[in-house]
N, CA, C and O atoms as a DFTB+ gen file, in Angstrom:
744 C
 N C O
     1  1      -4.506     -12.485      -9.325
     2  2      -3.361     -11.857      -9.955
     3  2      -3.508     -10.345      -9.816
     4  3      -4.604      -9.810      -9.985
     5  1      -2.425      -9.663      -9.514
     6  2      -2.448      -8.213      -9.382
     7  2      -2.871      -7.614     -10.720
     8  3      -2.141      -7.689     -11.708
     9  1      -4.060      -7.021     -10.734
    10  2      -4.601      -6.459     -11.970
    11  2      -4.055      -5.059     -12.206
    12  3      -3.992      -4.261     -11.270
    13  1      -3.664      -4.745     -13.422
    14  2      -3.242      -3.371     -13.711
    15  2      -4.406      -2.398     -13.483
    16  3      -5.555      -2.694     -13.813
    17  1      -4.087      -1.244     -12.918
    18  2      -5.060      -0.191     -12.671
    19  2      -4.468       1.111     -13.178
    20  3      -3.252       1.232     -13.322
    21  1      -5.325       2.085     -13.449
    22  2      -4.839       3.393     -13.871
    23  2      -5.544       4.482     -13.087
    24  3      -6.627       4.281     -12.537
    25  1      -4.909       5.632     -13.050
    26  2      -5.469       6.852     -12.479
    27  2      -5.042       7.972     -13.415
    28  3      -4.342       7.713     -14.394
    29  1      -5.439       9.197     -13.147
    30  2      -5.088      10.269     -14.102
    31  2      -3.597      10.375     -14.429
    32  3      -3.241      10.619     -15.582
    33  1      -2.720      10.195     -13.440
    34  2      -1.283      10.357     -13.700
    35  2      -0.493       9.071     -13.611
    36  3       0.696       9.054     -13.931
    37  1      -1.137       7.975     -13.176
    38  2      -0.388       6.783     -12.809
    39  2      -0.896       5.517     -13.473
    40  3      -2.059       5.415     -13.863
    41  1       0.013       4.555     -13.589
    42  2      -0.315       3.182     -13.965
    43  2       0.155       2.311     -12.805
    44  3       1.304       2.408     -12.375
    45  1      -0.727       1.471     -12.308
    46  2      -0.381       0.521     -11.260
    47  2      -0.353      -0.847     -11.910
    48  3      -1.332      -1.271     -12.525
    49  1       0.769      -1.535     -11.774
    50  2       0.942      -2.821     -12.451
    51  2       1.715      -3.753     -11.531
    52  3       2.338      -3.307     -10.568
    53  1       1.675      -5.059     -11.830
    54  2       2.505      -5.969     -11.041
    55  2       3.986      -5.626     -11.240
    56  3       4.392      -5.146     -12.299
    57  1       4.764      -5.880     -10.218
    58  2       6.212      -5.735     -10.358
    59  2       6.727      -6.816     -11.298
    60  3       6.178      -7.917     -11.349
    61  1       7.792      -6.496     -12.046
    62  2       8.496      -7.484     -12.871
    63  2       9.941      -7.549     -12.400
    64  3      10.404      -6.672     -11.670
    65  1      10.641      -8.580     -12.816
    66  2      12.050      -8.704     -12.435
    67  2      12.882      -7.530     -12.952
    68  3      13.948      -7.240     -12.409
    69  1      12.407      -6.862     -13.984
    70  2      13.102      -5.679     -14.493
    71  2      13.084      -4.532     -13.479
    72  3      13.850      -3.578     -13.613
    73  1      12.221      -4.618     -12.472
    74  2      12.118      -3.590     -11.438
    75  2      13.005      -3.875     -10.227
    76  3      12.943      -3.150      -9.234
    77  1      13.821      -4.912     -10.298
    78  2      14.605      -5.334      -9.127
    79  2      15.513      -4.230      -8.597
    80  3      15.629      -4.075      -7.381
    81  1      16.153      -3.467      -9.457
    82  2      17.044      -2.396      -8.984
    83  2      16.263      -1.342      -8.220
    84  3      16.741      -0.827      -7.209
    85  1      15.071      -1.017      -8.692
    86  2      14.229      -0.056      -7.972
    87  2      13.832      -0.608      -6.606
    88  3      13.948       0.092      -5.600
    89  1      13.367      -1.851      -6.559
    90  2      12.947      -2.472      -5.297
    91  2      14.117      -2.503      -4.317
    92  3      13.958      -2.170      -3.142
    93  1      15.284      -2.903      -4.800
    94  2      16.464      -2.952      -3.929
    95  2      16.792      -1.558      -3.403
    96  3      17.053      -1.390      -2.212
    97  1      16.780      -0.570      -4.274
    98  2      17.109       0.795      -3.853
    99  2      16.096       1.327      -2.840
   100  3      16.483       1.839      -1.790
   101  1      14.812       1.211      -3.144
   102  2      13.798       1.780      -2.247
   103  2      13.782       1.082      -0.891
   104  3      13.774       1.745       0.146
   105  1      13.777      -0.257      -0.888
   106  2      13.627      -0.984       0.370
   107  2      14.941      -1.149       1.140
   108  3      14.954      -1.770       2.203
   109  1      16.029      -0.609       0.626
   110  2      17.286      -0.571       1.379
   111  2      17.450       0.765       2.103
   112  3      18.340       0.909       2.942
   113  1      16.613       1.726       1.789
   114  2      16.757       3.077       2.348
   115  2      16.182       3.165       3.762
   116  3      15.026       2.805       3.988
   117  1      16.981       3.639       4.703
   118  2      16.489       3.779       6.084
   119  2      15.265       4.678       6.187
   120  3      14.380       4.414       7.001
   121  1      15.194       5.736       5.379
   122  2      14.054       6.646       5.463
   123  2      12.757       5.993       4.976
   124  3      11.671       6.441       5.344
   125  1      12.851       4.955       4.164
   126  2      11.668       4.187       3.751
   127  2      11.359       3.128       4.806
   128  3      10.199       2.929       5.167
   129  1      12.380       2.459       5.293
   130  2      12.206       1.343       6.232
   131  2      11.832       1.773       7.647
   132  3      11.306       0.961       8.408
   133  1      12.086       3.016       8.018
   134  2      11.952       3.398       9.434
   135  2      10.571       3.148      10.011
   136  3      10.451       2.945      11.219
   137  1       9.529       3.153       9.201
   138  2       8.175       2.927       9.714
   139  2       7.597       1.580       9.286
   140  3       6.410       1.325       9.491
   141  1       8.419       0.719       8.695
   142  2       7.953      -0.594       8.250
   143  2       8.482      -1.639       9.225
   144  3       9.694      -1.796       9.371
   145  1       7.594      -2.340       9.880
   146  2       8.005      -3.389      10.809
   147  2       8.921      -2.848      11.884
   148  3       8.602      -1.865      12.552
   149  1      10.065      -3.498      12.048
   150  2      11.002      -3.072      13.085
   151  2      12.002      -2.046      12.561
   152  3      12.925      -1.671      13.284
   153  1      11.843      -1.589      11.331
   154  2      12.687      -0.545      10.787
   155  2      14.000      -0.995      10.184
   156  3      14.788      -0.161       9.737
   157  1      14.257      -2.297      10.159
   158  2      15.522      -2.766       9.604
   159  2      15.467      -2.792       8.082
   160  3      14.393      -2.904       7.491
   161  1      16.613      -2.691       7.467
   162  2      16.694      -2.740       6.008
   163  2      16.575      -4.190       5.564
   164  3      17.399      -5.030       5.925
   165  1      15.557      -4.473       4.788
   166  2      15.257      -5.855       4.435
   167  2      15.768      -6.287       3.058
   168  3      15.982      -7.478       2.836
   169  1      15.965      -5.364       2.148
   170  2      16.360      -5.729       0.786
   171  2      17.687      -5.042       0.488
   172  3      17.730      -3.854       0.167
   173  1      18.752      -5.799       0.598
   174  2      20.087      -5.212       0.433
   175  2      20.736      -5.548      -0.902
   176  3      21.662      -4.856      -1.326
   177  1      20.268      -6.603      -1.576
   178  2      20.914      -7.033      -2.819
   179  2      19.880      -7.186      -3.926
   180  3      18.678      -7.262      -3.669
   181  1      20.367      -7.230      -5.155
   182  2      19.459      -7.463      -6.291
   183  2      18.817      -8.847      -6.198
   184  3      17.653      -9.011      -6.562
   185  1      19.559      -9.838      -5.717
   186  2      18.973     -11.173      -5.568
   187  2      17.820     -11.149      -4.562
   188  3      16.795     -11.792      -4.782
   189  1      17.980     -10.415      -3.464
   190  2      16.880     -10.296      -2.494
   191  2      15.694      -9.571      -3.115
   192  3      14.546      -9.932      -2.858
   193  1      15.955      -8.561      -3.924
   194  2      14.872      -7.832      -4.592
   195  2      14.129      -8.745      -5.570
   196  3      12.899      -8.737      -5.625
   197  1      14.879      -9.522      -6.333
   198  2      14.234     -10.453      -7.273
   199  2      13.378     -11.474      -6.530
   200  3      12.261     -11.776      -6.950
   201  1      13.899     -12.002      -5.432
   202  2      13.139     -12.975      -4.630
   203  2      11.860     -12.338      -4.084
   204  3      10.811     -12.981      -4.046
   205  1      11.949     -11.077      -3.662
   206  2      10.782     -10.363      -3.148
   207  2       9.723     -10.223      -4.240
   208  3       8.544     -10.482      -3.998
   209  1      10.134      -9.820      -5.424
   210  2       9.202      -9.648      -6.544
   211  2       8.536     -10.971      -6.893
   212  3       7.322     -11.017      -7.090
   213  1       9.304     -12.036      -6.970
   214  2       8.731     -13.361      -7.270
   215  2       7.714     -13.746      -6.204
   216  3       6.628     -14.225      -6.533
   217  1       8.048     -13.543      -4.930
   218  2       7.133     -13.881      -3.835
   219  2       5.861     -13.051      -3.908
   220  3       4.768     -13.588      -3.726
   221  1       5.980     -11.744      -4.172
   222  2       4.793     -10.899      -4.298
   223  2       3.892     -11.408      -5.407
   224  3       2.686     -11.555      -5.205
   225  1       4.457     -11.678      -6.572
   226  2       3.647     -12.107      -7.712
   227  2       3.017     -13.472      -7.472
   228  3       1.875     -13.702      -7.870
   229  1       3.746     -14.381      -6.828
   230  2       3.169     -15.697      -6.528
   231  2       2.043     -15.581      -5.509
   232  3       1.030     -16.271      -5.623
   233  1       2.211     -14.713      -4.513
   234  2       1.188     -14.563      -3.462
   235  2      -0.158     -14.155      -4.046
   236  3      -1.200     -14.614      -3.579
   237  1      -0.147     -13.304      -5.054
   238  2      -1.394     -12.760      -5.578
   239  2      -1.817     -13.379      -6.910
   240  3      -2.729     -12.874      -7.565
   241  1      -1.161     -14.469      -7.313
   242  2      -1.444     -15.108      -8.597
   243  2      -2.915     -15.485      -8.746
   244  3      -3.508     -15.255      -9.799
   245  1      -3.504     -16.059      -7.706
   246  2      -4.889     -16.516      -7.786
   247  2      -5.863     -15.546      -7.117
   248  3      -7.034     -15.878      -6.936
   249  1      -5.402     -14.369      -6.754
   250  2      -6.222     -13.395      -6.032
   251  2      -6.718     -12.314      -6.988
   252  3      -5.901     -11.574      -7.537
   253  1      -8.041     -12.197      -7.207
   254  2      -8.545     -11.230      -8.175
   255  2      -8.608      -9.782      -7.675
   256  3      -8.667      -8.858      -8.487
   257  1      -8.597      -9.569      -6.358
   258  2      -8.768      -8.219      -5.825
   259  2      -7.497      -7.686      -5.180
   260  3      -7.113      -6.543      -5.424
   261  1      -6.850      -8.489      -4.373
   262  2      -5.672      -8.046      -3.639
   263  2      -4.457      -8.002      -4.560
   264  3      -4.481      -8.519      -5.677
   265  1      -3.399      -7.374      -4.063
   266  2      -2.178      -7.340      -4.840
   267  2      -1.144      -6.428      -4.247
   268  3      -1.368      -5.759      -3.238
   269  1      -0.007      -6.416      -4.898
   270  2       1.058      -5.473      -4.605
   271  2       1.471      -4.881      -5.943
   272  3       1.989      -5.579      -6.815
   273  1       1.236      -3.587      -6.090
   274  2       1.420      -2.912      -7.354
   275  2       2.685      -2.066      -7.362
   276  3       3.049      -1.465      -6.351
   277  1       3.348      -2.025      -8.508
   278  2       4.364      -1.011      -8.775
   279  2       3.593       0.225      -9.218
   280  3       2.807       0.167     -10.163
   281  1       3.818       1.335      -8.539
   282  2       3.146       2.591      -8.871
   283  2       4.058       3.346      -9.827
   284  3       5.173       3.725      -9.466
   285  1       3.577       3.563     -11.052
   286  2       4.402       4.173     -12.097
   287  2       3.724       5.424     -12.639
   288  3       2.504       5.478     -12.790
   289  1       4.544       6.423     -12.927
   290  2       4.028       7.562     -13.677
   291  2       3.713       7.072     -15.087
   292  3       4.164       5.999     -15.489
   293  1       2.948       7.847     -15.829
   294  2       2.569       7.456     -17.190
   295  2       3.788       7.281     -18.092
   296  3       3.714       6.560     -19.087
   297  1       4.924       7.937     -17.759
   298  2       6.133       7.768     -18.566
   299  2       6.899       6.492     -18.214
   300  3       7.960       6.232     -18.782
   301  1       6.364       5.684     -17.272
   302  2       6.963       4.410     -16.900
   303  2       7.860       4.460     -15.676
   304  3       8.282       3.411     -15.189
   305  1       8.166       5.646     -15.162
   306  2       9.017       5.773     -13.981
   307  2       8.321       5.169     -12.766
   308  3       7.212       5.578     -12.421
   309  1       8.963       4.200     -12.113
   310  2       8.400       3.584     -10.913
   311  2       8.635       4.536      -9.742
   312  3       9.752       5.007      -9.530
   313  1       7.580       4.812      -8.989
   314  2       7.658       5.763      -7.874
   315  2       7.507       5.096      -6.510
   316  3       7.910       5.669      -5.498
   317  1       6.932       3.894      -6.468
   318  2       6.718       3.235      -5.188
   319  2       5.865       1.997      -5.322
   320  3       5.693       1.447      -6.409
   321  1       5.332       1.570      -4.181
   322  2       4.508       0.355      -4.102
   323  2       3.184       0.678      -3.435
   324  3       3.106       1.561      -2.581
   325  1       2.151      -0.039      -3.826
   326  2       0.839       0.057      -3.206
   327  2       0.387      -1.364      -2.939
   328  3       0.473      -2.219      -3.820
   329  1      -0.092      -1.627      -1.732
   330  2      -0.508      -2.987      -1.405
   331  2      -1.943      -3.010      -0.900
   332  3      -2.428      -2.054      -0.295
   333  1      -2.595      -4.109      -1.161
   334  2      -3.922      -4.422      -0.642
   335  2      -3.861      -5.895      -0.276
   336  3      -3.836      -6.762      -1.150
   337  1      -3.839      -6.174       1.042
   338  2      -3.580      -7.543       1.481
   339  2      -4.225      -7.805       2.828
   340  3      -4.600      -6.870       3.535
   341  1      -4.358      -9.087       3.187
   342  2      -4.852      -9.402       4.529
   343  2      -3.869      -8.895       5.579
   344  3      -2.656      -8.917       5.372
   345  1      -4.406      -8.441       6.704
   346  2      -3.576      -7.941       7.800
   347  2      -3.767      -8.865       9.000
   348  3      -4.901      -9.134       9.396
   349  1      -2.681      -9.351       9.579
   350  2      -2.829     -10.297      10.698
   351  2      -3.230      -9.605      11.996
   352  3      -2.681      -8.567      12.366
   353  1      -4.199     -10.208      12.675
   354  2      -4.568      -9.740      14.009
   355  2      -3.377      -9.939      14.943
   356  3      -2.612     -10.890      14.784
   357  1      -3.225      -9.058      15.896
   358  2      -2.157      -9.206      16.887
   359  2      -2.294     -10.515      17.637
   360  3      -3.400     -10.977      17.920
   361  1      -1.157     -11.101      17.954
   362  2      -1.035     -12.312      18.764
   363  2      -1.705     -13.539      18.148
   364  3      -1.905     -14.541      18.834
   365  1      -2.055     -13.472      16.853
   366  2      -2.646     -14.620      16.158
   367  2      -2.138     -14.638      14.723
   368  3      -1.458     -13.714      14.278
   369  1      -2.472     -15.683      14.024
   370  2      -2.203     -15.755      12.586
   371  2      -3.475     -15.467      11.798
   372  3      -3.498     -15.618      10.576
   373  1      -4.530     -15.055      12.493
   374  2      -5.823     -14.798      11.862
   375  2      -5.752     -13.494      11.062
   376  3      -5.257     -12.479      11.554
   377  1      -6.244     -13.534       9.848
   378  2      -6.298     -12.359       8.970
   379  2      -7.753     -12.133       8.569
   380  3      -8.237     -12.705       7.593
   381  1      -8.440     -11.290       9.338
   382  2      -9.856     -11.037       9.063
   383  2     -10.079      -9.789       8.233
   384  3     -11.067      -9.694       7.505
   385  1      -9.175      -8.836       8.336
   386  2      -9.356      -7.555       7.662
   387  2      -8.374      -7.427       6.502
   388  3      -7.401      -8.175       6.396
   389  1      -8.658      -6.460       5.639
   390  2      -7.807      -6.179       4.486
   391  2      -7.172      -4.806       4.694
   392  3      -7.843      -3.831       5.034
   393  1      -5.862      -4.764       4.479
   394  2      -5.068      -3.550       4.688
   395  2      -4.661      -2.935       3.358
   396  3      -4.333      -3.638       2.402
   397  1      -4.691      -1.609       3.320
   398  2      -4.094      -0.870       2.216
   399  2      -2.856      -0.176       2.776
   400  3      -2.865       0.312       3.906
   401  1      -1.800      -0.137       1.981
   402  2      -0.576       0.522       2.416
   403  2       0.246       0.962       1.219
   404  3       0.009       0.533       0.090
   405  1       1.208       1.819       1.483
   406  2       2.022       2.377       0.411
   407  2       3.434       2.633       0.912
   408  3       3.668       2.911       2.088
   409  1       4.354       2.529      -0.018
   410  2       5.758       2.861       0.219
   411  2       6.191       3.653      -1.008
   412  3       6.080       3.167      -2.134
   413  1       6.679       4.857      -0.797
   414  2       7.072       5.721      -1.909
   415  2       8.566       6.006      -1.807
   416  3       9.087       6.302      -0.732
   417  1       9.234       5.911      -2.937
   418  2      10.669       6.228      -2.989
   419  2      10.846       7.705      -2.626
   420  3      10.082       8.545      -3.100
   421  1      11.838       8.034      -1.798
   422  2      12.039       9.432      -1.393
   423  2      12.183      10.414      -2.553
   424  3      11.833      11.585      -2.408
   425  1      12.687       9.966      -3.693
   426  2      12.784      10.856      -4.855
   427  2      11.416      11.310      -5.346
   428  3      11.319      12.259      -6.124
   429  1      10.351      10.633      -4.894
   430  2       9.001      10.928      -5.386
   431  2       8.054      11.382      -4.276
   432  3       6.846      11.475      -4.492
   433  1       8.588      11.662      -3.108
   434  2       7.749      12.175      -2.020
   435  2       7.208      13.558      -2.385
   436  3       7.856      14.331      -3.090
   437  1       6.015      13.844      -1.892
   438  2       5.448      15.181      -2.025
   439  2       4.725      15.462      -3.321
   440  3       4.388      16.614      -3.593
   441  1       4.474      14.445      -4.133
   442  2       3.790      14.645      -5.417
   443  2       2.360      14.106      -5.427
   444  3       1.676      14.196      -6.446
   445  1       1.900      13.547      -4.306
   446  2       0.546      13.020      -4.245
   447  2       0.379      11.638      -4.860
   448  3      -0.748      11.182      -5.053
   449  1       1.486      10.963      -5.173
   450  2       1.380       9.650      -5.807
   451  2       0.737       8.614      -4.888
   452  3      -0.070       7.807      -5.349
   453  1       1.074       8.620      -3.608
   454  2       0.477       7.643      -2.683
   455  2      -1.030       7.832      -2.610
   456  3      -1.782       6.858      -2.653
   457  1      -1.472       9.072      -2.502
   458  2      -2.913       9.340      -2.417
   459  2      -3.624       8.908      -3.693
   460  3      -4.663       8.249      -3.638
   461  1      -3.070       9.276      -4.827
   462  2      -3.712       8.948      -6.103
   463  2      -3.754       7.437      -6.331
   464  3      -4.779       6.898      -6.748
   465  1      -2.648       6.760      -6.058
   466  2      -2.612       5.304      -6.237
   467  2      -3.540       4.606      -5.252
   468  3      -4.253       3.676      -5.628
   469  1      -3.539       5.043      -3.998
   470  2      -4.401       4.426      -2.994
   471  2      -5.872       4.639      -3.329
   472  3      -6.696       3.750      -3.115
   473  1      -6.197       5.799      -3.847
   474  2      -7.587       6.052      -4.243
   475  2      -8.009       5.060      -5.336
   476  3      -9.111       4.512      -5.286
   477  1      -7.139       4.831      -6.317
   478  2      -7.458       3.879      -7.392
   479  2      -7.638       2.472      -6.836
   480  3      -8.538       1.747      -7.263
   481  1      -6.787       2.079      -5.884
   482  2      -6.881       0.734      -5.312
   483  2      -8.123       0.613      -4.419
   484  3      -8.772      -0.434      -4.420
   485  1      -8.465       1.652      -3.664
   486  2      -9.703       1.600      -2.867
   487  2     -10.918       1.466      -3.780
   488  3     -11.816       0.672      -3.497
   489  1     -10.957       2.222      -4.857
   490  2     -12.076       2.102      -5.810
   491  2     -12.157       0.683      -6.358
   492  3     -13.241       0.108      -6.452
   493  1     -11.008       0.122      -6.718
   494  2     -10.934      -1.262      -7.205
   495  2     -11.439      -2.228      -6.128
   496  3     -12.218      -3.135      -6.423
   497  1     -10.999      -2.036      -4.891
   498  2     -11.384      -2.926      -3.789
   499  2     -12.894      -2.915      -3.587
   500  3     -13.524      -3.968      -3.482
   501  1     -13.464      -1.727      -3.533
   502  2     -14.899      -1.627      -3.281
   503  2     -15.716      -2.094      -4.486
   504  3     -16.780      -2.688      -4.311
   505  1     -15.241      -1.836      -5.696
   506  2     -15.922      -2.331      -6.900
   507  2     -15.871      -3.855      -6.974
   508  3     -16.728      -4.485      -7.595
   509  1     -14.853      -4.443      -6.332
   510  2     -14.700      -5.903      -6.319
   511  2     -15.471      -6.564      -5.187
   512  3     -15.442      -7.787      -5.050
   513  1     -16.161      -5.767      -4.371
   514  2     -17.010      -6.337      -3.331
   515  2     -16.497      -6.231      -1.906
   516  3     -17.202      -6.632      -0.979
   517  1     -15.299      -5.707      -1.695
   518  2     -14.852      -5.519      -0.314
   519  2     -15.719      -4.447       0.339
   520  3     -16.107      -3.471      -0.304
   521  1     -16.014      -4.637       1.604
   522  2     -16.863      -3.675       2.311
   523  2     -16.062      -2.748       3.215
   524  3     -16.522      -1.654       3.540
   525  1     -14.854      -3.177       3.629
   526  2     -14.050      -2.370       4.554
   527  2     -12.576      -2.630       4.284
   528  3     -12.164      -3.761       4.023
   529  1     -11.789      -1.558       4.352
   530  2     -10.346      -1.629       4.208
   531  2      -9.745      -0.801       5.341
   532  3     -10.239       0.283       5.650
   533  1      -8.684      -1.311       5.957
   534  2      -8.015      -0.582       7.030
   535  2      -6.626      -0.153       6.583
   536  3      -6.052      -0.716       5.651
   537  1      -6.099       0.855       7.267
   538  2      -4.707       1.275       7.110
   539  2      -4.147       1.465       8.505
   540  3      -4.826       1.988       9.389
   541  1      -2.911       1.042       8.705
   542  2      -2.232       1.271       9.976
   543  2      -0.932       2.006       9.683
   544  3      -0.250       1.722       8.698
   545  1      -0.601       2.947      10.548
   546  2       0.648       3.680      10.389
   547  2       1.374       3.716      11.720
   548  3       0.760       3.680      12.786
   549  1       2.681       3.787      11.636
   550  2       3.485       4.027      12.830
   551  2       2.990       5.355      13.423
   552  3       2.693       6.278      12.664
   553  1       2.894       5.479      14.741
   554  2       2.382       6.720      15.336
   555  2       3.129       7.979      14.893
   556  3       2.534       9.056      14.864
   557  1       4.394       7.877      14.553
   558  2       5.169       9.052      14.127
   559  2       5.091       9.316      12.629
   560  3       5.638      10.313      12.158
   561  1       4.429       8.451      11.870
   562  2       4.389       8.592      10.417
   563  2       3.247       9.524      10.000
   564  3       2.218       9.083       9.488
   565  1       3.454      10.804      10.231
   566  2       2.403      11.781       9.943
   567  2       2.126      11.920       8.450
   568  3       1.014      12.279       8.063
   569  1       3.120      11.642       7.603
   570  2       2.894      11.736       6.155
   571  2       1.867      10.697       5.704
   572  3       0.956      11.023       4.943
   573  1       2.003       9.455       6.163
   574  2       1.020       8.428       5.787
   575  2      -0.334       8.685       6.433
   576  3      -1.370       8.384       5.841
   577  1      -0.335       9.236       7.631
   578  2      -1.610       9.588       8.269
   579  2      -2.329      10.663       7.458
   580  3      -3.554      10.637       7.340
   581  1      -1.573      11.603       6.903
   582  2      -2.170      12.639       6.057
   583  2      -2.758      12.026       4.787
   584  3      -3.811      12.462       4.323
   585  1      -2.087      11.019       4.220
   586  2      -2.640      10.331       3.051
   587  2      -3.981       9.687       3.419
   588  3      -4.955       9.813       2.678
   589  1      -4.028       9.006       4.550
   590  2      -5.281       8.380       4.993
   591  2      -6.405       9.404       5.072
   592  3      -7.518       9.141       4.616
   593  1      -6.126      10.549       5.636
   594  2      -7.152      11.590       5.769
   595  2      -7.551      12.156       4.411
   596  3      -8.729      12.424       4.180
   597  1      -6.583      12.342       3.503
   598  2      -6.923      12.817       2.157
   599  2      -7.809      11.814       1.420
   600  3      -8.619      12.191       0.573
   601  1      -7.644      10.537       1.754
   602  2      -8.474       9.493       1.141
   603  2      -9.883       9.461       1.724
   604  3     -10.752       8.752       1.217
   605  1     -10.108      10.222       2.783
   606  2     -11.410      10.205       3.441
   607  2     -11.559       9.071       4.439
   608  3     -12.670       8.759       4.867
   609  1     -10.441       8.450       4.816
   610  2     -10.493       7.368       5.803
   611  2     -10.793       7.952       7.181
   612  3     -10.451       9.098       7.473
   613  1     -11.432       7.152       8.010
   614  2     -11.771       7.559       9.366
   615  2     -10.643       7.170      10.309
   616  3     -10.200       6.021      10.318
   617  1     -10.180       8.132      11.104
   618  2      -9.133       7.854      12.086
   619  2      -9.791       7.257      13.323
   620  3     -10.643       7.890      13.947
   621  1      -9.393       6.037      13.672
   622  2      -9.976       5.329      14.811
   623  2      -9.093       5.390      16.051
   624  3      -9.450       4.839      17.092
   625  1      -7.940       6.055      15.951
   626  2      -7.066       6.224      17.098
   627  2      -5.957       5.195      17.155
   628  3      -5.770       4.396      16.237
   629  1      -5.227       5.235      18.260
   630  2      -4.125       4.311      18.485
   631  2      -4.690       2.934      18.819
   632  3      -5.593       2.806      19.646
   633  1      -4.151       1.912      18.172
   634  2      -4.673       0.555      18.351
   635  2      -3.535      -0.448      18.298
   636  3      -2.552      -0.246      17.585
   637  1      -3.669      -1.527      19.052
   638  2      -2.711      -2.633      18.969
   639  2      -3.369      -3.874      18.377
   640  3      -2.960      -4.998      18.670
   641  1      -4.380      -3.673      17.550
   642  2      -5.150      -4.777      16.970
   643  2      -4.366      -5.582      15.934
   644  3      -4.698      -6.738      15.671
   645  1      -3.327      -4.981      15.342
   646  2      -2.610      -5.632      14.244
   647  2      -1.103      -5.589      14.489
   648  3      -0.591      -4.698      15.167
   649  1      -0.411      -6.568      13.926
   650  2       1.052      -6.622      13.902
   651  2       1.706      -6.602      15.291
   652  3       2.909      -6.363      15.394
   653  1       0.946      -6.844      16.344
   654  2       1.522      -6.825      17.699
   655  2       2.248      -5.513      17.979
   656  3       3.296      -5.509      18.626
   657  1       1.704      -4.415      17.502
   658  2       2.334      -3.108      17.695
   659  2       1.257      -2.035      17.813
   660  3       0.164      -2.170      17.263
   661  1       1.579      -0.981      18.529
   662  2       0.665       0.162      18.624
   663  2       0.785       0.987      17.349
   664  3       1.863       1.483      17.022
   665  1      -0.317       1.129      16.638
   666  2      -0.352       1.862      15.376
   667  2      -1.576       2.773      15.351
   668  3      -2.578       2.517      16.017
   669  1      -1.470       3.829      14.575
   670  2      -2.650       4.651      14.306
   671  2      -3.495       3.868      13.300
   672  3      -2.995       3.429      12.265
   673  1      -4.770       3.702      13.616
   674  2      -5.676       2.893      12.808
   675  2      -6.664       3.790      12.066
   676  3      -7.247       4.710      12.640
   677  1      -6.835       3.502      10.787
   678  2      -7.785       4.205       9.930
   679  2      -8.618       3.152       9.218
   680  3      -8.154       2.032       9.001
   681  1      -9.850       3.506       8.851
   682  2     -10.616       2.582       8.011
   683  2     -11.444       3.350       7.005
   684  3     -11.704       4.545       7.146
   685  1     -11.844       2.620       5.993
   686  2     -12.692       3.138       4.940
   687  2     -13.702       2.053       4.611
   688  3     -13.354       0.875       4.526
   689  1     -14.945       2.448       4.427
   690  2     -15.978       1.481       4.075
   691  2     -16.508       1.790       2.679
   692  3     -16.442       2.921       2.199
   693  1     -17.028       0.757       2.054
   694  2     -17.556       0.899       0.700
   695  2     -18.644       1.959       0.690
   696  3     -19.513       1.980       1.561
   697  1     -18.590       2.836      -0.301
   698  2     -19.636       3.846      -0.400
   699  2     -20.987       3.186      -0.663
   700  3     -21.079       2.150      -1.321
   701  1     -22.019       3.811      -0.135
   702  2     -23.374       3.337      -0.434
   703  2     -23.646       3.571      -1.917
   704  3     -23.003       4.416      -2.540
   705  1     -24.567       2.847      -2.470
   706  2     -24.893       2.992      -3.892
   707  2     -25.142       4.469      -4.210
   708  3     -25.902       5.145      -3.517
   709  1     -24.503       4.945      -5.248
   710  2     -24.686       6.324      -5.668
   711  2     -23.701       7.300      -5.042
   712  3     -23.607       8.442      -5.491
   713  1     -22.966       6.883      -4.019
   714  2     -21.968       7.766      -3.390
   715  2     -20.605       7.520      -4.030
   716  3     -20.327       6.433      -4.537
   717  1     -19.770       8.539      -3.997
   718  2     -18.386       8.390      -4.460
   719  2     -17.478       8.334      -3.263
   720  3     -17.838       8.801      -2.183
   721  1     -16.270       7.752      -3.444
   722  2     -15.277       7.695      -2.382
   723  2     -14.914       9.107      -1.979
   724  3     -14.648       9.944      -2.842
   725  1     -14.898       9.396      -0.672
   726  2     -14.622      10.732      -0.149
   727  2     -13.170      11.115      -0.253
   728  3     -12.336      10.361      -0.754
   729  1     -12.886      12.316       0.236
   730  2     -11.506      12.803       0.271
   731  2     -11.243      13.763      -0.863
   732  3     -11.899      13.716      -1.903
   733  1     -10.275      14.633      -0.651
   734  2      -9.923      15.612      -1.663
   735  2      -8.868      15.058      -2.599
   736  3      -8.109      14.160      -2.235
   737  1      -8.825      15.591      -3.788
   738  2      -7.802      15.210      -4.744
   739  2      -6.491      15.862      -4.368
   740  3      -6.478      16.986      -3.866
   741  1      -5.395      15.176      -4.601
   742  2      -4.093      15.799      -4.369
   743  2      -3.209      15.613      -5.567
   744  3      -2.066      16.068      -5.568
């Protein structure tokens, strides 16, 4: 089950059906969708948003580490999504690695929410025993690449290892005992 997490400015929690209008609004926006999959708008109605939320919550019901979180400011305002999930190898259905990713509503771009939320989820992942987490970005998505670098992730270059697409690949490994997760605060 997607476990609630906190950071200095944020609360990460499972999505609820009360968030359907936010999900519909964010995932219907071309500027959000342009780097996700084939770039098409996937959530056009409230019913589609509700179905998405139900599917997300069911997917992670029995999963203690992975999840899809609603990223909220402490005042409850939802700013985006943070995910930690298996990533499929290209040309197969095999999911050997775990991916971290984020989608932020354009009204909340530029505030460091993706970095702060991702840092909390990476700490959670490594505290839960994961040894490696990857991130993939569309080659033109320099904003997400900057988040990866702020998190201290290692840029491994252009790769077609996942999603049957050429993506910029980043990874992060669990800190050795006594080390803290790298990267600067934003």
